[in-house]
C-alpha positions as a printed Julia matrix, in Angstrom:
506×3 Matrix{Float64}:
  22.68  -24.54  134.61
  18.9   -24.17  134.39
  18.31  -21.46  136.9
  14.99  -19.64  136.7
  15.39  -16.68  133.8
  15.83  -14.42  137.29
  17.91  -15.6   139.67
  20.87  -18.53  140.2
  20.02  -20.36  142.94
  20.47  -19.23  146.47
  21.04  -21.24  149.21
  17.31  -20.83  151.43
  17.58  -20.43  154.78
  14.7   -18.81  156.51
  16.51  -17.91  159.8
  18.4   -15.11  157.13
  16.73  -12.11  155.25
  16.42  -12.79  151.86
  16.15   -9.2   150.7
  19.04   -9.68  148.01
  16.74  -12.86  146.4
  13.84  -10.52  146.63
  14.81   -7.46  144.9
  16.42  -10.1   142.38
  12.84  -11.77  141.98
  11.01   -7.74  141.89
  13.67   -6.85  139.32
  13.88   -9.73  136.84
  10.02   -9.62  137.08
  10.02   -5.94  135.95
  12.98   -7.02  133.52
  10.82   -9.86  131.56
   7.42   -8.57  132.16
   8.35   -5.73  129.97
   9.16   -8.65  127.17
   6.52  -10.94  127.99
   2.89  -10.35  126.57
   0.66  -10.31  129.31
  -1.48  -13.67  130.85
  -4.59  -14.14  129.06
  -4.93  -16.64  125.56
  -7.68  -18.35  123.92
  -8.58  -21.75  126.12
  -9.07  -24.72  123.53
 -11.84  -25.62  121.55
 -14.24  -28.14  123.12
 -13.66  -30.54  119.74
 -10.69  -33.01  119.3
  -7.46  -32.31  117.17
  -7.52  -33.99  114.33
  -6.63  -37.49  114.75
  -7.78  -37.08  118.41
  -8.59  -40.48  120.36
 -12.35  -41.41  120.9
 -14.35  -40.25  124.02
 -12.7   -37.64  126.57
  -9.11  -38.75  125.55
  -7.12  -35.0   125.4
  -5.18  -34.84  122.38
  -4.11  -36.72  118.72
  -2.4   -39.98  119.48
   1.44  -40.28  118.82
   3.3   -43.31  118.34
   7.58  -43.36  118.93
   9.8   -44.98  120.29
  10.71  -45.34  123.44
   6.88  -44.34  124.28
   3.95  -42.77  122.81
   1.24  -40.69  123.4
  -1.88  -41.9   123.91
  -5.19  -39.84  125.71
  -2.95  -37.43  126.68
  -0.16  -39.32  128.77
   2.7   -41.22  127.61
   2.6   -44.56  127.03
   5.12  -47.12  126.22
   5.17  -50.19  123.77
   2.46  -52.13  125.83
   0.17  -49.32  126.12
   0.82  -49.18  129.76
   0.69  -45.46  130.67
   4.81  -44.36  131.7
   6.02  -41.33  134.15
   9.01  -40.56  134.05
  10.93  -40.11  137.6
  13.82  -38.1   137.14
  16.64  -35.99  138.16
  18.28  -33.35  136.58
  21.95  -33.95  136.0
  24.65  -31.49  134.26
  27.8   -32.98  133.18
  31.18  -32.15  132.51
  32.19  -32.05  129.14
  28.22  -31.17  128.08
  27.48  -28.11  130.16
  30.03  -25.8   128.09
  31.0   -23.19  130.99
  34.69  -23.38  129.62
  36.8   -21.7   127.12
  39.63  -22.18  125.06
  41.24  -19.02  125.06
  42.48  -19.2   128.61
  39.98  -17.67  130.34
  38.92  -18.89  133.85
  36.08  -21.26  133.38
  32.71  -19.88  135.03
  32.33  -22.92  137.17
  33.22  -26.69  138.22
  30.93  -29.54  136.37
  31.2   -32.75  137.74
  31.87  -35.65  135.9
  29.41  -38.58  135.51
  29.82  -42.28  135.95
  28.31  -45.49  135.42
  28.12  -45.17  139.66
  26.07  -42.0   139.15
  23.34  -43.49  136.87
  23.05  -47.03  138.94
  22.45  -44.58  141.98
  20.0   -42.36  140.89
  18.01  -45.92  139.67
  18.76  -47.01  143.16
  17.05  -43.85  144.31
  13.69  -45.28  142.91
  14.41  -42.91  139.69
  13.69  -43.83  136.39
  15.38  -40.82  133.89
  17.98  -38.47  133.9
  17.37  -34.66  131.75
  20.77  -34.6   130.63
  21.38  -30.64  129.43
  23.22  -29.59  126.67
  24.73  -26.6   124.99
  24.63  -25.13  121.26
  27.98  -23.61  122.52
  29.62  -26.98  122.45
  27.85  -29.02  119.6
  28.57  -26.42  117.11
  31.25  -24.06  118.48
  31.95  -22.19  115.4
  30.17  -20.74  112.61
  31.61  -22.12  109.47
  32.96  -25.37  111.11
  29.64  -27.74  111.54
  28.91  -29.92  114.55
  31.39  -31.02  116.98
  31.64  -35.33  116.89
  33.69  -35.28  119.94
  30.41  -33.75  121.54
  27.95  -35.79  119.54
  29.96  -38.69  121.15
  30.33  -37.11  124.92
  26.52  -37.1   124.32
  26.26  -40.42  123.28
  28.35  -41.9   126.17
  26.14  -40.37  129.38
  23.55  -41.82  127.23
  24.64  -45.44  127.17
  25.74  -45.23  131.09
  21.65  -43.91  131.83
  20.85  -47.46  129.05
  22.54  -49.64  130.75
  21.44  -48.49  134.13
  17.99  -49.01  132.86
  16.97  -44.81  132.14
  15.67  -42.32  130.03
  17.09  -39.49  128.67
  15.27  -36.27  128.03
  17.68  -34.41  125.75
  17.89  -30.35  127.31
  19.09  -27.63  124.74
  20.05  -25.43  127.55
  20.68  -21.9   128.17
  20.89  -19.67  131.17
  21.44  -16.2   130.65
  21.81  -16.7   126.48
  25.65  -17.7   126.58
  28.65  -18.37  128.45
  29.92  -15.68  126.71
  28.05  -13.41  128.6
  26.03  -14.85  131.06
  26.3   -18.72  132.51
  25.35  -21.36  129.2
  23.41  -21.59  126.34
  24.46  -20.27  122.32
  28.04  -20.06  120.88
  29.47  -16.29  120.74
  28.81  -16.6   116.98
  25.18  -16.69  117.99
  25.38  -13.25  120.41
  23.78  -10.53  118.31
  24.36   -8.06  118.84
  28.33   -8.46  119.84
  28.64   -8.47  123.5
  31.24   -5.24  124.41
  33.52   -7.69  125.78
  33.32  -11.67  126.96
  33.12  -12.27  130.54
  35.11  -15.45  132.49
  34.43  -16.65  135.92
  34.1   -17.37  138.58
  30.57  -16.97  138.07
  29.83  -14.9   141.01
  27.39  -12.42  139.14
  24.71  -14.53  137.63
  22.05  -11.92  138.38
  23.45   -9.18  137.04
  24.22  -11.41  133.92
  20.91  -12.35  133.33
  18.98   -8.61  133.68
  22.67   -6.9   131.74
  21.81   -4.84  128.92
  23.92   -7.83  126.28
  21.25  -10.53  127.51
  18.25   -8.65  127.21
  19.67   -7.67  124.02
  20.38  -11.01  122.54
  17.14  -12.31  123.62
  15.38  -10.24  122.01
  17.37  -10.34  118.16
  17.35  -14.38  118.93
  13.41  -14.23  119.38
  12.39  -11.04  117.16
  11.01  -10.54  113.67
  14.73   -8.72  112.5
  16.93  -11.22  109.45
  19.45  -12.0   112.2
  16.52  -13.51  114.5
  15.03  -15.16  111.25
  19.09  -16.28  110.58
  19.75  -17.57  114.08
  16.61  -19.61  114.84
  16.87  -21.6   111.34
  20.17  -22.21  112.72
  19.83  -23.22  116.22
  16.55  -25.42  114.44
  19.69  -26.85  112.26
  21.37  -27.99  115.67
  18.21  -29.68  117.17
  17.88  -31.21  114.08
  21.27  -32.93  114.04
  21.51  -33.86  118.21
  17.73  -35.55  116.99
  18.92  -37.46  114.23
  21.89  -38.7   115.47
  19.93  -39.79  118.78
  16.65  -40.7   116.66
  16.79  -44.3   117.14
  18.29  -44.88  120.6
  16.03  -46.75  122.78
  17.11  -44.51  125.86
  16.27  -41.3   124.17
  12.45  -40.46  125.13
  12.89  -37.42  123.19
  14.34  -33.63  122.97
  13.65  -30.44  124.96
  14.14  -27.78  122.2
  15.18  -24.62  124.39
  15.35  -24.22  128.11
  13.14  -21.11  129.99
  13.24  -19.19  127.05
  12.33  -15.57  127.14
   9.81  -14.19  124.25
   5.59  -13.04  123.82
   4.03  -16.05  123.76
   3.75  -14.93  119.97
   7.33  -15.37  119.83
   7.72  -18.27  121.21
   4.8   -20.51  119.4
   6.2   -19.81  115.92
   9.85  -20.8   117.94
   8.5   -23.89  119.14
   6.93  -25.03  115.42
   9.51  -23.64  113.53
  12.08  -25.67  115.53
   9.53  -28.85  115.94
   9.68  -29.09  112.14
  12.83  -29.48  111.7
  13.34  -31.68  114.65
  10.8   -33.86  113.45
  11.93  -34.56  110.25
  15.13  -35.53  111.91
  13.75  -37.97  114.11
  10.29  -38.79  113.39
   9.64  -41.37  116.17
  10.74  -39.25  119.29
   8.94  -37.1   121.6
   9.58  -32.96  121.4
   9.26  -30.87  124.66
   8.46  -27.88  125.22
   8.52  -24.74  127.97
   6.47  -22.02  127.8
   7.79  -18.41  128.94
  10.31  -18.1   132.2
   8.07  -15.88  133.29
   6.58  -18.88  134.96
   8.91  -19.94  137.49
   7.92  -16.58  139.28
   3.9   -16.32  138.92
   3.37  -19.93  138.62
   1.31  -19.95  135.78
   1.05  -19.41  132.2
  -1.04  -18.12  128.98
  -3.07  -20.49  127.74
  -2.4   -21.15  123.71
  -4.88  -20.45  121.21
  -4.27  -24.36  119.71
  -1.57  -27.07  120.19
   1.79  -27.29  118.96
   1.24  -30.81  117.54
   0.63  -34.47  118.02
   4.0   -36.29  119.38
   4.4   -33.06  121.77
   5.31  -32.67  125.15
   4.86  -29.49  128.19
   7.67  -29.06  130.45
   7.12  -26.37  132.37
   8.99  -25.85  135.49
   7.54  -25.51  139.15
   9.54  -23.35  141.61
   6.86  -22.34  144.02
   8.9   -19.95  146.74
  11.96  -21.38  145.92
  13.66  -17.8   144.57
  11.21  -15.41  145.95
   9.93  -17.29  149.09
  10.58  -14.67  152.52
  11.28  -16.85  156.04
   7.7   -15.8   157.12
   6.48  -17.3   153.63
   8.72  -20.57  154.33
   7.88  -21.03  157.43
   4.05  -20.84  156.62
   4.16  -22.57  153.5
   2.01  -25.67  153.1
   1.28  -28.08  151.04
  -2.18  -25.96  149.43
   0.62  -22.89  148.69
   2.34  -24.88  146.54
  -0.65  -26.62  144.63
  -1.65  -23.67  142.46
   1.52  -24.09  140.33
   0.82  -27.47  139.89
  -2.67  -27.44  138.64
  -2.11  -24.76  136.65
   0.58  -26.59  135.15
  -2.6   -29.69  134.29
  -4.75  -26.9   133.03
  -1.78  -25.82  130.47
  -0.97  -28.93  129.75
  -4.59  -29.29  128.71
  -5.08  -27.08  126.87
  -1.83  -28.15  124.57
  -3.44  -30.74  124.34
  -0.04  -32.53  125.37
   1.38  -34.75  128.34
   2.92  -33.29  131.23
   6.38  -32.86  132.66
   7.44  -30.78  135.31
  11.53  -30.17  133.99
  12.72  -28.96  136.97
  11.3   -28.45  140.57
  13.74  -28.0   143.83
  14.13  -26.23  146.58
  17.6   -25.71  149.11
  17.8   -28.69  150.68
  19.56  -26.66  153.83
  16.32  -24.98  154.61
  14.37  -26.3   156.97
  11.47  -27.17  155.0
  13.01  -29.01  152.29
  11.38  -32.36  153.34
   8.47  -31.08  153.01
   8.75  -29.03  150.23
   9.63  -31.93  148.15
   7.18  -34.55  149.68
   4.21  -31.94  148.99
   5.55  -31.31  145.28
   5.38  -34.97  144.9
   1.94  -35.78  146.44
   0.94  -33.01  144.01
   2.53  -34.56  141.3
   0.82  -37.33  141.69
  -2.41  -35.32  142.2
  -2.03  -33.64  138.17
  -0.31  -37.14  136.65
   2.8   -35.44  136.19
   5.88  -36.87  135.44
   9.26  -34.73  136.81
  12.52  -34.19  137.2
  14.24  -32.87  140.9
  17.11  -30.6   140.31
  19.64  -31.29  140.53
  22.24  -34.41  140.97
  25.65  -32.81  141.83
  26.55  -29.57  141.86
  29.1   -27.56  143.64
  28.51  -23.86  142.42
  25.23  -21.09  143.46
  24.28  -22.3   146.52
  24.87  -26.6   145.37
  21.16  -27.86  145.48
  22.34  -31.52  144.53
  21.53  -34.98  145.78
  25.71  -34.72  146.61
  27.58  -32.47  148.57
  31.47  -32.31  147.56
  33.28  -32.6   150.52
  36.59  -32.32  150.53
  37.17  -34.24  147.23
  34.65  -36.32  147.75
  30.71  -36.23  146.96
  28.65  -36.96  149.99
  25.14  -37.97  149.74
  22.96  -35.38  151.71
  20.57  -37.91  154.01
  18.45  -34.87  154.13
  17.99  -35.39  150.37
  17.82  -39.18  149.93
  15.38  -39.32  152.41
  12.94  -36.72  150.91
  13.3   -38.89  147.36
  12.67  -41.8   148.76
   9.04  -43.23  148.47
   7.38  -45.92  146.37
   6.81  -43.88  142.89
   4.17  -45.55  140.13
   6.11  -46.33  137.03
   4.12  -47.65  134.75
   0.46  -49.19  135.08
  -1.81  -51.26  133.22
  -4.21  -49.32  131.76
  -5.49  -45.47  132.28
  -4.79  -44.0   135.38
  -7.83  -42.55  137.18
  -5.94  -41.65  140.89
  -2.61  -42.34  142.71
  -1.74  -41.16  146.07
   1.06  -41.88  148.23
   0.73  -41.68  151.97
   4.57  -41.17  153.34
   3.67  -41.72  156.92
   2.17  -45.06  156.04
   4.77  -45.96  153.53
   1.72  -46.62  150.81
   0.94  -46.0   147.2
  -2.25  -46.39  146.23
  -3.78  -46.06  142.66
  -6.83  -46.81  140.77
  -6.85  -47.47  137.19
  -9.31  -48.76  133.94
  -7.64  -51.61  132.28
  -7.63  -53.48  128.94
  -8.74  -56.58  127.6
  -5.84  -58.53  128.62
  -3.93  -58.62  132.12
  -0.97  -56.34  132.29
   1.72  -56.02  135.12
   2.34  -52.43  136.73
   5.71  -51.2   137.68
   6.34  -49.49  141.24
   9.85  -48.77  142.18
  10.25  -48.89  145.91
  13.69  -46.45  145.72
  15.61  -47.05  149.06
  12.79  -48.28  151.44
  14.03  -51.04  153.51
  11.24  -53.53  154.7
   8.39  -56.03  153.69
   6.61  -55.48  150.27
   3.29  -55.92  150.79
   0.51  -55.77  147.58
  -2.76  -56.03  146.96
  -4.74  -55.82  144.05
  -8.46  -55.28  144.41
  -8.34  -56.02  147.74
  -6.57  -59.56  147.4
  -2.94  -59.86  148.17
  -0.6   -60.49  145.33
   3.27  -61.14  145.06
   5.69  -58.1   144.11
   8.01  -59.53  141.5
  11.49  -58.05  141.17
  13.28  -56.06  143.19
  13.82  -52.14  143.03
  11.22  -51.48  140.72
   8.22  -54.58  141.67
   5.81  -55.65  138.66
   2.73  -56.44  140.05
   0.27  -58.99  138.4
  -3.59  -56.46  138.33
  -5.83  -55.62  135.39
  -7.94  -56.84  133.04
 -10.76  -55.21  132.08
 -12.79  -53.33  134.23
 -11.79  -50.74  137.11
  -9.07  -51.85  139.9
  -7.19  -50.6   142.51
  -3.73  -51.75  143.64
  -2.26  -50.66  147.37
   1.57  -51.12  147.83
   3.01  -51.2   151.58
   6.26  -51.24  152.3
   6.5   -52.52  156.23
   9.35  -51.75  158.04
  11.3   -55.07  159.66
């Protein structure tokens, strides 16, 4: 699963000592810092990139399907700016943590059915980030790509499509490979070969992350050796195969190249460019998502690039302030301002990359008394920096069980605290260029402003599980809220506009 590159998730209980987690954070920071270049880097220039939009737009335009990029924002085929509000979903048969040689599986991974997809949409979310693994896609060095694995991806994508969800396909890894860590590369792509092939249960992920086989595997993969070059080329071909399979799938917005990579800025820039080239040939109309070094999960910032990666790319960092490094006192003292820096830095980083901002993961232990505030504040800050985001995680029974659901006996049950924390109004599409958006959770009110186009358009707002009467005002005038669940609001045309949506309890 996608823990940070430094830690497994642990249950954050402010009343209990967090010494083990703090030590893991410090140890991981030391280990990762040895691999990653110092922060700094160049800021982007002031001139527009080739093909950039006019005016104060950031970055080049990209025409894709189902989403394009204009002025540094995701847009649909009507030119409306779009936000992905989603959840990560680890799925049995895709998140590859089992073995076919008799070894014990690393951990249980839940199935995913039509009810999961519709329940996600009912929460007011419109997307899933779907982790997939190289080991499942290309399990042997000479046997080619697995057709059943690709069909399993297609099955889940179909369920999402039927429920009205977008899908981001995520080439995922944690501690490099299930053979030495949790998930990721096949055995044949581990170099040097590890002294042993591990098995489950996965109760030592912290140690695995910091182990010599994992460190050596990352150094080879992102390094300059002939073997590293060969493995990266094979990985790029695997990514391209996935991209090709879903190049015309309307639910798939694009492909994320590598979850929580560990390498220097220069290594990651070269790697992303190499894989991007292969993916772009295979799926010229799909977005390509990329992450900074996993070190950002601990430091809340990443280096600014010397140059953007290219058109059609989306910056997708993870934001986990205090989630793994928090102490009882720091969590008790946490406020919205505590969480601000990482989100604002993410916006600065995305602008430097001349790319839209999609926070690929954020989350916190649902058993913590601070959970509700943490999720609410992160969501409000994401609004401020105009970021899409994906909550971690839908269902999980291992490593702290951070899911929306809890496994009670043999039955999955919603966690009321998580559902309540995720329940709010969300802006999904705006008929123009967004000015600002904000949500007042006490008043259950969403307010957004925008510059409209020449034609009147419809804005889309999801209401999730909020119950009550929906009141909508466009520029101070009452207008109808059309539809149920996501509502459409006729408000737009040339000029500035303000929309206020309130759900009034019955």
